[in-house]
Structures are given as C-alpha cells and as structure tokens.
N, C-alpha and C positions, 0 to 999 in steps of 0.2 A: 062286120062282126062287132058287137057292142063290147064295152070294157069288161063286164062280168064274164062274157063268153070267152074273151081273150085270156082271162085269168086262168081258166081251166085248160088252156093249151099248155100250161106249165104244170107238169106232172108233180104229184106229191113225191117228196124225196125221203124225209125222215120225220120222226116224231121225237120231240125232246122229252126229258124226264117229266117236265111240267105238263106234257100233253100237247104242246104247241106243234103244229105241223108246218114243216118248211117245204118249199117248192123248189124245183130245179131252176137253175139260172138261165136255161134256154128252153125254147118251146119245142113241142113235139116235132115240128117240121125241121128245125135245126139239129135235133138229136137223131133223126131217123137214119143217118149214115153210120152211126155208131153201132158196132156189133156187140151184142151181149154174149156173155159166156153161157154156153148150153148148160142147163141144170145138171144133166148127167155128168158132164166133165167137172163141174163144180163139186158135186157130191163125191165123185171118185177122188178128186184132189184132197178134199177134206178128210177122207178116210186115211190117206197116207200122210197128210200134213195137217193134223187137227189144229184148229184155232185155240190159242191158250185160253183157259177158263178165267172168269172174273176172279181177281185176287192174285193171279199168277203174273210173274214178270214176263215182259216181251221186249226183245231187242229188235228194233227196226233196222233192216238191212240197208235202208237209204240214209237216214240221218244218224244211225248208230246210237240212238238214245235208247235207254232201257226205261220202260214205264211199267208200273203195276196196273194191270187192267182193272178199270173201275166201271166202264160202261159197255153196253152191247156193241156200240159202233166205234170204239176207240182203236180197234185194229180191223182193217178191211182187206178183202181179197182183191188185189190189184190185177187188172187184165188189160190187154191191148184192145182199144176201141176199133182198131182197123180190122182185126181178124178174130177177136174174142179169146185169144190165147191167154191162159192164166200165167201171171208172173210170180205171184206169191203174196204172202201176208206182209203188209206194211202198216205203219201208223196212219191214223186219219189225216194228220196234218200233211204228211208227205203225199198221200193219195190225192188230197184236195189240191195241193200245190201243183203236182204233175198234171192233174186234170185242168186246172185253170190256165195252164200253159199249153193246152191242147195236145199234150204228149209230143210236142214238137221239139226235137233236139236242137234245132236252130235257135228257138226262143230260149230254151234252157241255157245254151252256151252264151247267148247275149246277156242273160240274167247274171251268169257267173262273171262275165267280163264287167258288167255294170257294178257288181258288188266289189270286185277287185279294184 
C-alpha cells in the first residue's frame, strides 16, 4: 500500500472552525474492535438528556469544571468502546484523555500515581 493509500486508512474525525479536517490517530484496522453507540440509543438518550446549547454552561462530571459552550464539539457523548453503552455528556478534554488511555482503568490508576 502506498503512502497516500495508507493516509485514507485513517478516517476523518472532525472539522475545525477554519475548515481543516483532522483524522483519527489510529487506522481502521486498529479501530475495528471498538463498538459504536447505536444511533437509536443515542437519539433516545439525547431526548431525555439533551446536550446543552451553545452559550449555556456545562459542568463536566469528570473534571468538575464548568464551561460556557462555545463550539459544537466542546461537549461530547461518552460511551464504552467495549459494548457501546452510553455513559453521558463530558467535556472534550476529558473524553480525549480517557480515550488516549484506551479506557483502561489500570493506565488511569498509574497516571494518578505518577501525578501524585
């Protein structure tokens, strides 16, 4: 597989305000074990737990910081990649951090120990 072909194995992730597209940090093959949340479950969850609107305050249950929503992606619907179960709305930073540590409680505990 040539370099340009390999590039497209990394799926598009988000688009910035400036229109720049970012790609996922892992290829399709590495991501295929991760379970998505079924759209029906997501829509049902959003009916009973709506995402705060732009301009509204949001308190993240993980970091406990309150932000005033400014961007479409500053609050995300977190879910388990093992089984697709929705955990709830959290801030983008917490969602990214948990994801970068592969949702592995052992890694998260070692990170806490490291910080201490």
